[in-house]
C-alpha positions as a printed NumPy array, in Angstrom:
array([[274.481,  72.361, -77.435],
       [271.009,  73.707, -78.098],
       [268.   ,  71.614, -78.869],
       [264.784,  71.179, -77.848],
       [263.917,  69.012, -74.184],
       [261.193,  66.567, -75.99 ],
       [264.078,  65.684, -78.057],
       [265.613,  63.949, -74.802],
       [262.545,  63.033, -73.01 ],
       [260.21 ,  60.131, -73.771],
       [257.227,  60.886, -74.792],
       [255.27 ,  59.187, -72.177],
       [255.928,  62.027, -70.053],
       [254.69 ,  64.924, -72.123],
       [251.458,  66.849, -70.32 ],
       [248.973,  65.45 , -73.012],
       [249.908,  61.649, -72.134],
       [249.462,  62.863, -68.025],
       [246.514,  64.513, -68.517],
       [245.476,  61.712, -70.913],
       [245.767,  58.982, -68.001],
       [244.029,  60.74 , -65.508],
       [240.839,  62.434, -67.368],
       [239.02 ,  58.929, -66.889],
       [236.494,  58.345, -64.43 ],
       [236.71 ,  55.969, -61.614],
       [233.663,  54.515, -60.15 ],
       [233.516,  53.74 , -56.299],
       [233.241,  50.587, -55.147],
       [230.201,  50.197, -53.182],
       [229.637,  48.635, -49.388],
       [230.678,  45.551, -48.631],
       [226.956,  44.161, -48.037],
       [226.445,  44.287, -51.613],
       [229.783,  42.427, -53.252],
       [229.239,  38.782, -54.278],
       [230.082,  36.075, -52.388],
       [233.54 ,  34.209, -53.152],
       [233.262,  30.64 , -54.303],
       [236.536,  29.955, -52.478],
       [237.421,  29.785, -48.812],
       [240.207,  32.369, -47.942],
       [242.698,  31.499, -45.502],
       [244.81 ,  33.359, -43.748],
       [248.659,  33.302, -43.581],
       [248.41 ,  31.799, -40.582],
       [247.17 ,  28.556, -41.888],
       [250.383,  28.3  , -44.327],
       [253.509,  29.449, -41.539],
       [254.946,  26.649, -39.425],
       [255.005,  27.303, -35.934],
       [257.623,  29.537, -34.04 ],
       [258.247,  31.472, -37.228],
       [258.946,  35.175, -37.164],
       [255.908,  37.09 , -38.854],
       [256.644,  38.842, -41.363],
       [255.462,  41.091, -44.113],
       [258.357,  42.489, -45.536],
       [260.111,  40.969, -48.591],
       [263.929,  40.723, -47.673],
       [266.861,  41.438, -50.503],
       [270.359,  41.528, -50.637],
       [270.755,  44.851, -48.712],
       [269.474,  42.916, -45.557],
       [272.338,  40.142, -45.28 ],
       [274.899,  41.346, -43.359],
       [278.766,  41.71 , -44.28 ],
       [279.198,  37.86 , -42.03 ],
       [276.875,  36.651, -44.409],
       [279.409,  37.234, -47.165],
       [282.345,  35.882, -45.293],
       [281.098,  32.591, -44.367],
       [283.637,  29.589, -44.935],
       [282.738,  26.472, -46.675],
       [281.601,  23.732, -44.418],
       [283.879,  21.207, -45.979],
       [286.917,  23.092, -46.851],
       [286.455,  25.908, -44.604],
       [287.492,  28.172, -47.624],
       [285.491,  31.627, -48.572]])
């Protein structure tokens, strides 16, 4: 079976690339008082949301649908 592990692993996962990724320096963000003023009006989600809608920040996917959703019948012919 033999062989070097590096033959089976992408070069993106080498120690050299890991060190190169995190070797740069980050400049800290200054205090909010020194930020430039935006050239647009920022509106909250409350502005776009219709009344009586549930408040959620979670993105739903196919795992969130219950088994009842998959067994719904057609409104015209009542076939599933």
